[in-house]
N, C-alpha and C positions, 0 to 999 in steps of 0.2 A: 209812528208808534209812540205813545206817550208813556212816561214813567212817573211814578210819584216823586215828589220833591225829596223825600227822605232817602230814596235810593241814589239820588244824584249827589248828595252831600258827603263829606268826609266822615269817618267815624267820630264818635263823641269825644274820644281822647286825642283827636288830631291836634287840637289847640287847647292849652290850659292857661288860665289867667290867675295870677296871685295878686290880690289886693291887700296890701299890708297897711295896718293902722299905724300912722305916723303921728297920731295925736299925743299930747303930753301924758295921757294915761299910760301909754306903753313905755314911758321912760322910767317907771317905778321898778323896784327890785322884784325879781321873780321868786324870791325867798328860797333860793337853792344855793347856799354858800359853798364856795370852793376854797380849799386850803391853798394859800399862796406861799407858804413856807415849806421848802423841800430839804432843808438841812437835817441830816440824821443825828448829828452830835451838837449839843448846845452847851456852851461854856457858862459858868456862873455869872449871873447878872444879865444874861441875854434876854432881850425883849422880843418875843415873836411878833411877826406881822399879822395884822388882822385879816381874816378871810374876806374874800371878795365875793360879789354876787352879780350874776348877769341880770340885765334888764329884760323886761318882756319883749322889747324890740329886738334885742340880740338873740334871744331864744327863738323868736319867730323867724328871723332872717336865717339863722343856722339850719333850722328845720326845713325851710323852703329850699335852701341851697342844696341840702342833702337829697331832697326829693328830686330836684333837677339832675343831680349827678346820677342817680339810679336810672332815671328815664333816658338820659343821653348815653349812658353806658350800654343799656339794652337795645336802644333804638337810635343809632347814630344819625339816621335821617328819617324825616316824615313826622316827627313829633315836635311841636312848637310850644314854648312856654314863654309867657310874657309877665312882667312885674310892673305893678303900679303901687306907689306909696301915696296914701291919702291922708291929708290933714285939712287945711282950709282949701287947698286945691289938690288936683290929681297930678302927681309927679310920675311921668312915664319914664321908666328906667331902661327899657329896650323895646324894639319893634319886632315884627314877624320876619324881618330880614335874616337870612341864614348867617350873615356875618356877625349878628348880635346874639345868636343862639349858642352861647358858651358861658362857662362859669366865670371866666376872667372879666368879661364885659359886665356881668351882673354884679360881681364883687366891687368893681370900680364905681358903678352907679350907687351902690349902697354906701360906700365910703364918702361919696360926694354929698349925699343927702344928709348924712350925719344922724346923731341921736336926737330923738324928740326933745322939746323943751321941758322944763319942770312941770309936773302934773298939777292940774286943778283938783277940786274935790272929786272923789271917786264916783264913777257911774257903773258895776259888775256886769252882763250880756247873757240872754237865755238861749237854750237849745231850741232849734226849730227843725221838725222832721222834713224829709224831702217833699218838695212841692213842684209840680210840673207847671212851668210858666208857658211852655209851648211844646211842640213835638220834639224840639231839639235842645231845650233848655230846662234844666232841673236845678233847683236851689235847695240848700239845707245849711243849717247853722250848728256848729259844734262848739260848745263853751267848755273849755278845759283849763286846768292850771298849766302854767308855763313849763314846768319840768316834764309834763306829759305830752307836750306838742310833738316831739320827735316820734314817740310811740304811736300817736294818733295818725300822723301822716304816713307812717310805715304801714298801718292797717288800710288807710285809704288808697295808697298807691297800688296795693295788690288788687283792690276792687276796680280802680280806674283803668288799669292797663292789663287786666286779666293775668296777673302774675301769681306765682306760687313760691313758697319758701321751702328750702331743703337744708337740713342741718347735717353736715358731714361730720360724723362722730368717730372717735378713736384714731385721730391723726397723730402719729408719733413725731415729736419734735425734740431736738436736742436743746438742753438748757444752756443759757449763756454762762452761768457760773461753772457748770460741770459738763463739758462737751461729751464726756464718755457715757452719760446717762441721758435718758429721754423720758418725756411724759406725754400723755395723750391729751389732745385738745379737741375742741369742737369749733367748726366754722359754719356760719349761716350764710347762705347765698340766695339771691332772688333770680328768677328766670320765668319764662312763659309757663303758664299752668298746663299747657298741652304736653309738657315733658312727663307729667305724671298720669296721663290718660290710661296708659297700658296697665300700670299696676293698680289703679283704682277700679278698673273693670274686672280685675281678677277676683280672687277669693276675698269675700267681705271681711272675714275675721283677720286675714293677713293684713289687709289695708288698714283696718282699725287699730292694729297693734303698732303700726309705725307712724300714725298720725296723732300728734299731741298739740295742745294749745301752748304757744310760746309763753314763757314766764313773763308776766307783766304786760302782755300784749293781748290783742283781741283776735288774732288770726292763728291758724293752725300751721304747723311745720311738719314736714315729712323727714324722719330720721333715717339716714342710710349710713352704713358702716364702710369705713375706709378699707380698701383691699390692697394687696401687694401691688405696687406700681410696676409698670413695664414700659419699654420703649415703643414708640409709634413707628414700627417698620411695616413694610408692605405686606409681609406674611402674617401680621397680627392684627390686621384690620377687622373690625367687628361689623356684623350685620345690624345696621341702625335703622330705626323707623322714623326718627325725627332728630333735629339738632337745633339748639337755641343758645343765644348768648347768656352769660351769667355775669353777675356783679356781686361782690361781697357786701353784706349789710354793714358791718363795722370795718370800714375800709382802712382805718389807721391802726387796728389792733395787730399785735405781733403774729398771732396764728394766721390771720388773713393774709398778711404780707408774705409769710413763709409759704403758704399754699399757692398764692398767685405766682411768686417767683419760681416755685418748683414746677408749675405747669408751663410757664413761659420759657423755661430752659429745655423744653422738648419732651418732658416726661408726661405720662398719662396715668390717671388714677381710676381704678374700677370701684364702683360702689355696689355694695351687697345689700339685698333686702332680706332680713330674717323672716322666717315663717313661724307662725304660731304653733304649728304641729311639729316643728323641728326641721332642721336643715336651713338652707339659704339659697338665694338665687342672685346672680349678677344681673342687675337691672339697668345700670347707667354707667357712663364713661365720661370723665372730665379730661379734656385735651385742648390745646391751643392751636389755632390755625391763623397764620399771618398776623401774629401779635394780639389776637383776640381769643378769649377763652370761651369754650362752648361746652354745654352738657348734651351728651348723646344718649338717646333712649334706645337701649339695646332690645333686640327681638328676643323675647322670652319664650315664644311659641315656635312652631315649625315655620320655615320659610316656604313661600309659595312655589319656589323653584325646586324644592325637594319632592321626592316621591311621597305619596300618601302613606300614613303610618299603617303598619300591619296590625293584625288583631292581637298579637303578642305584646304590644306596647301600650302602656297606660298613659295617663296625663303627663306631659312633659317628656315623653320618650322613655319612661321607666319601664323596663322589661318585667312582665309579670308571668305567672305560671299557669295560664289558662290551659284547659284541656282541649287544645285545638283539634287534634286528631279525632278524639272522641266526639267532638262537636260536629265535625264534618261527617262522621258516620251517622250521627243523629239526624242531620239534614237529609242525607241520602235515604234513610229509613222512613222519612216522613215527607218525601217529595210529593207535591200535589200534581195530579194529571187530570186532564179534561175527560169526563165520561158522560154518557147519556143515561139519564135516569129512566128506567123502564116504567115505573109506576109512581105517579105524582102523589098518590095517597099513601105512600110508604111512611111508616111512623117516624123514621129517623132519616134525615137527608144525608147524603155522602159527606157534605162539608161538616155536618155535626158529628158524624162518625169519626172524621179525622181529628176534630177538636178533642173528642173524647179520648182517642188514641194518643194524641200528643200530650194531653194532660196526664194520662196514665203513665207514659214513658218518662215524663219529667217530674213526676210526683216527688221523687228523690233523685237529684242529679247534681252532684257537687260541681262548682264552677272551676275550681283551681286544683292543681295536682297536690298541693300541700294540705288540702282540706279533706283528703280521702285516702283510705287504705285499700279498700276493695278494688277500686278501678286501677290502682297501681300494681296490685299483686294478682294480675290476671292468670298467672301460671298456677295459682292456688285456688282461684274461685271460678274459673271458666268451667262449664258454661252457665253457672247459676245466675249471674247478673243479666244475661241475655234472655234466659228462659223465664225468669220470674216476672219480667215485665210484659210477657205475652198475655193476650186476652184469655187463652185457654192453653193448658198444658196437659200432655198425655201422661199415662202411667209410667211410660218409659222415661219421660222427662222428669217426672217426680222422683224416680229412682236415681237419676243423675244428680239432681239437686241434693238429695239426702246423702248421696255418696260424698259430695263435696263437704258437707257438714261433718260427717264421720271422719273424713281424712283430716280436717282441721282439728277435731278433738284429739286425733292421734298425734298430730304435730305438737299440740299444746301439752299433752302428757309427757312428751320428751323434751319440752321447752326448746324446740329448735327455732332459731331466728327466722323471721320472714324476710326474704330478700326479693326485691322487685326484679321482674324479668328484664326490664330495661335499666341498665346501670346509670344511664344519664338522668333518670328521674330523681327528684329530690325527695328523700324520706325524712321524717322527723327522727332525730336522735333520741330515742326513748329506751327505757329498760324493756326487757322482754315481757315482763308481767304487764307493764303499762301498754306495750304494743298489742298484746293479745286482748287486753281489756278494751282498748279503742276499736280493735278489729271486730270483736263480738258485738259491741254496741252499734257499730255502723251496719253490720250485717243484719242485726235485728231490726234496725230502722228501715233498711232497704226492703226486707221481706214483709214487714208489717204494713208498709205503704203500698203493697201490691197483693192484697187479699181479694182477687177477682173471682175465684171459684173455690170449690171444695178441694181440688188438688193443690191450689195455692195455700189454703189453710192447712192442708196436710204437711206441707213443707214447713210452715210456720210452727205447727205443733211439734214437729220433729226437732226444730231448733230450740224450742223452749224446753223440751224434755231432755235434751242432750247437754245443755249448758246452764250455768247459774246466772240468773238475772234478778234484778229487783222487781218482783212481780207486782202488777196492779191487780185489781179485782177481776179484770176481764181476761187475765192470763191464767192458764192452768198451773197447778202447783205440784203435779206429779213429776217425778224425775225417774229416769232409768239409769241403770249402771252401764258401765262401758261394755261389759260382756253382752248385755241385752242389745245395745246399739249395734254391736257386731253381728248379733243374731238376726236383728231386723235387716241389716244390710244384706245378709245371706238369703233371707226369705222373701223380701218384698220385690226383689228384682225378677225380671222374666227369666225363665229357665233356659239359659244359654250354656253351651259347652264350656265356656271359660269362666262360669260363675264361681267354680271352686278355686280357680287360680286367683280371681279377684279377692275372694274371702281370705285365702292364704296370705296374700300380700298385706292385707289390712291387719291380720293377726300378727304377722311378723313385725309390722311397724309398731305395734303396741306392746308386744311381749318380749321381743328380742333386744330390748334396750335396757341399759342399767337403771333408767329412771322409770321403768314400768311400775304400775301401781301394785302394792302388796296384796296378798289374798284378802278377800272380803271378810273372812272370819277374824282377822286381826285388827280390823279398823272399824267394823260395824258395832254400834252400841247395842246393848242387850234390849230385846223387845219386851215392852211392858204393856199392860192393858191400857194405860193412860197415854200411850205414845200417840202423838198426832203428827200430821204431815207438817214438816218445817218448810216454810216458803223460801227461806234463804239458805237451805242446805245445799251441799255440793252434789256433784253427779254420782258420787260413790257412797252417799250417806244413807240411802233408802234401800231396804231389803224387800225383795218380792219373791214369792214362791213361783215354782214352775207353772202352777195353775193360773196365777195372776198374769204371768207373762203370756200364757196361751190365750186367756180370755181377752187381754188387751189387744193381742194380735187378731183375734176373731172380730173385734169391733171395727178395725180399720180395713177389713176386707171389702173390696168393691165388687167382686164377681158374685153372681147368684149362687146359692148353695145347690148341690146336686139333689135332684128330687128324691132319690132313694134314701137320703139321710134326713128328710124332713118329717116323715110319718112315724108311726109306731113300729112298722116293720122295716127291716133293713134289706128287704128283697124288692127289687123293681125289675119289671120285664123290659128288656132292651128291644128296640125295633119292633113294636107291637104290630105294625102293619106290614111286616116283611112278607107273610104268606097270603096276604089278601089279594084276590084276583083283580078286583077293580081298584087300581091305584091312580086313576085319572088319566086324562089324555097326555101324550108326550109331545104333541105338536106345540110349536112356539115356545119350546123349552129354552131358557136362557141360562148360560153358565157364567157365573161370576168369576 
């Protein structure tokens, strides 16, 4: 079996060759002066020393050496770097042998070759974009000023070895002058880019908030916050998804030395990733193993060894207040079962009927406990939420729904607080007025979204008549008084023996309280000819005569009128065929 040549070769970064220009041109100053005088106090007549300046050769060598240090820190084996100094001939400073792949051998070779001779007339070098010479060789030329060589190589090394930059911010360090105080510092480290894969695959806005372009550089750095350190004991091991070596960018700075020594002494550092929406998450861990420091990518999601999350848990395991029990009941009420269709020409298929039913039942269905009052206060609203979502409701069920509305009016008149039946449910801490206002608005939304028949509209009309809303054009503006509501509660229900008891209990609830409404004669405004219906008036503000109440009651009757009351005469003969001889055959008589 044959493989392409590219698959048999080592990666492109397996070998790196530095060709340093050792011609006289690189012996000139890089025009980056360095102060050589370090004395703080100067006596009179003191002549300071002139500043010194590095040559282009020195800047190039230092930058290349720092490049090698980062590579060999992160990849102790498998990455080879070779140096060649070119002037009139090629000076090979080291070979691919492992014995010569170290900084000591390279520095000795540089000292032996020395500084280039004095420069001839200046010749300046142009940039050349990347050019593919073959499948395994690409060339490009970068022409930059000497002080920018370290910055340029820092950007190139991230691309060459697939590295990433992390800035650990907020590191507390004690000052040398005052050991009792501390200041916060930042330390930049390089490591494999795969250490950031998890956080970059998360929320895009959170990832963008922690990634910034390094000052004076061409690459981005990820800023993570220092967290309280802890010891690396067996009971505190973290679930990690990856681990990579790190190396500080500024290896000689005091903050870098303090952080490295802190980690080498057996301590670990947690790194936190702030979130744009608020809060933070522990994303990484810095710790040393066998004298080498590693960055550990912590698992921010659930482990595959854990049980799957329940429905009550949101992203990241955060518990939310979903209506789980009610949702289970909704599933049971809409479970699909296989049936045989009797007539293929039926106008509406069973699956379409179930879709219509499910759409009707979920037309208004709050997802969480904290977003609803009605479904938390079932002891006050049952059975209205269940009945109002039915396709058809009977007169008896209409009476039950209206009874719930009148009882709520009674509770509001006494300003009694609404307590949930289940004390474990969370209710919003609101004033009673605001609580009742939110309750009425939600009840109006529920009933309005379930106007499936005339009986449903009758319940909606009763709600609008009994409570004050901000009416639109499609809502009626007539209101009834509380006494009329009690009168309707007594009359619209079926004639049962306990109807008087129910009416008496409602009357006691509204009149035997210190907060019962005063007589209508004391609060009703005088009636004038120009008086019009006020759409925003309360339930006690409109006066109606007994005839108006009677006529309104006549309009809502659903039973047909007795025939004896429809004509001019009030006399009607009952059972006209009682004495007729031929009343038809009695065979095949069915009794219902």
